[in-house]
C-alpha positions as CSV (number, residue, x, y, z in Angstrom):
1,M,40.0,34.4,61.0
2,A,43.6,33.8,60.3
3,E,44.4,31.0,57.5
4,L,44.4,27.8,59.3
5,T,47.9,26.1,59.8
6,F,46.4,22.7,60.2
7,I,43.9,20.4,58.4
8,L,40.1,20.5,59.4
9,R,38.8,16.8,59.7
10,K,35.8,15.7,57.8
11,G,33.1,17.6,59.3
12,E,34.8,19.8,61.5
13,K,34.0,23.2,62.1
14,I,35.9,26.1,63.7
15,I,33.5,27.7,66.5
16,N,35.6,30.1,68.0
17,E,39.6,31.0,68.5
18,L,41.3,32.9,71.2
19,K,44.5,35.0,70.3
20,A,47.8,35.7,72.8
21,C,47.5,32.5,75.4
22,A,50.0,30.1,76.8
23,Y,49.9,26.1,77.0
24,V,51.5,24.6,79.7
25,G,51.2,20.7,80.3
26,T,53.5,17.9,80.4
27,A,56.0,17.3,77.7
28,I,57.9,14.2,76.9
29,E,61.4,14.3,77.0
30,N,63.7,12.0,75.1
31,I,66.9,11.2,77.3
32,G,69.7,9.4,75.4
33,S,73.4,8.5,75.9
34,V,76.2,7.2,73.3
35,V,79.2,5.4,74.0
36,G,81.7,5.1,71.5
37,L,85.5,3.4,71.0
38,G,87.4,4.1,68.3
39,T,91.3,3.5,66.9
40,S,93.9,3.8,64.3
41,V,96.7,2.1,63.4
42,G,99.3,4.3,61.4
43,G,99.0,7.0,58.9
44,L,97.4,4.7,56.2
45,G,96.2,1.6,58.6
46,S,93.0,0.3,59.5
47,N,89.8,1.4,61.7
48,L,88.1,0.2,64.1
49,G,84.9,1.6,65.6
50,A,82.3,0.6,68.0
51,G,79.0,2.0,69.5
52,L,76.1,2.1,71.8
53,F,73.4,4.0,72.0
54,S,70.3,4.0,74.3
55,N,67.5,6.3,74.8
56,K,64.4,6.6,76.7
57,Q,61.3,8.8,76.9
58,I,60.3,10.6,80.3
59,K,57.8,12.7,81.3
60,G,58.9,16.3,81.8
61,K,57.7,18.9,84.5
62,G,56.2,21.2,81.8
63,L,56.0,22.7,78.5
64,A,55.0,26.4,78.5
65,E,54.4,27.7,74.7
66,K,52.8,30.6,73.5
67,C,49.8,29.9,71.5
68,H,46.6,30.7,69.6
69,I,43.8,28.3,70.2
70,Y,41.0,27.1,67.6
71,I,38.0,25.7,69.3
72,T,36.1,23.4,66.9
73,N,32.9,21.4,67.2
74,T,35.6,18.3,68.0
75,R,38.6,19.2,69.7
76,I,40.8,22.4,70.8
77,V,43.8,22.7,68.4
78,L,46.8,25.0,69.9
79,C,49.2,26.3,67.3
80,K,52.2,28.2,68.0
81,A,52.0,31.9,67.8
82,K,54.7,34.5,68.5
83,L,53.6,37.5,70.4
84,S,54.7,41.1,71.2
85,I,56.9,41.7,73.8
86,F,54.2,42.5,76.1
87,G,52.1,39.3,75.2
88,D,49.0,41.1,74.0
89,E,49.5,41.2,70.1
90,E,50.3,37.9,68.0
91,K,52.9,38.7,65.4
92,S,52.2,35.3,63.5
93,I,50.6,31.7,63.8
94,G,52.5,28.7,63.6
95,I,51.8,24.9,63.2
96,M,49.8,23.1,65.6
97,F,51.3,21.5,68.1
98,S,48.9,19.9,70.3
99,E,45.3,19.1,70.5
100,L,43.0,17.9,73.0
101,D,39.9,16.0,71.6
102,Y,37.0,16.7,73.7
103,N,36.5,12.7,74.7
104,S,39.8,12.9,76.2
105,I,39.0,15.9,78.9
106,K,38.0,14.5,81.9
107,G,37.8,17.5,84.5
108,I,37.9,21.4,83.6
109,S,37.7,24.3,86.1
110,K,38.7,28.0,86.0
111,S,41.6,29.4,88.2
112,E,44.2,32.0,88.2
113,G,47.5,31.4,86.7
114,W,50.9,33.1,87.4
115,S,50.4,36.7,89.3
116,G,46.6,36.6,88.9
117,I,46.6,35.9,84.9
118,P,43.5,34.2,84.2
119,A,43.2,30.4,83.4
120,I,41.8,27.5,82.6
121,E,42.9,23.8,83.6
122,L,42.1,20.8,82.2
123,S,42.4,17.3,83.2
124,V,43.2,15.3,80.3
125,I,43.4,11.4,79.7
126,N,46.5,10.9,77.5
127,K,47.7,6.9,76.9
128,G,45.9,5.9,80.1
129,E,47.3,8.4,82.2
130,I,45.6,11.8,83.4
131,D,47.7,14.9,82.8
132,N,46.9,18.7,83.6
133,V,46.8,21.4,81.4
134,K,46.4,24.8,81.9
135,I,45.9,27.5,79.4
136,L,46.7,30.9,80.2
137,F,45.0,34.2,78.8
138,L,48.2,36.6,78.2
139,G,47.9,40.5,78.0
140,K,47.9,43.7,79.3
141,N,44.0,43.4,79.4
142,N,41.8,41.7,81.9
143,R,40.7,38.5,80.3
144,Q,38.5,37.1,83.0
145,E,35.1,37.7,80.9
146,E,37.0,36.1,77.8
147,R,38.2,32.9,80.0
148,D,34.4,32.6,81.0
149,K,33.3,32.4,77.8
150,F,35.7,30.0,76.6
151,L,34.8,27.9,79.5
152,A,31.1,27.8,78.9
153,L,31.9,27.1,75.0
154,I,33.9,24.1,76.4
155,K,31.6,22.9,78.5
156,K,28.6,22.9,76.1
157,Q,30.9,20.5,73.6
158,L,31.7,18.0,76.4
């Protein structure tokens, strides 16, 4: 097991980990706008300025992130990963970017992703809304068996 890039909770244990995966799910995008006004009088004169900024969050279509996945006894932890060109070997594991607590998972099934890539789909409650998440098993090797073991392990934790 690689050195962890996140902190385990009290009583939490790593059960398994998955290399060379991709997470596809919703993301929150910040949309903002700025309006400004400025004026200057003379070379050494006074300046006058005003500004207005507004910001709102919208749910984006999706985020595809290459990742290394840790399965613990309480949650699924997704960490950023740099993969080889063909996507079957991890070069490094980065920081955690998402976590899925088992009590937030309301549906789980196996599926096929793009071009027949083995995948798992999850329905997760997030702030009162249901988000659909997909985990893809990347690489040249046939990873259906690994996907099925992962699915069984997650169902066991639920």
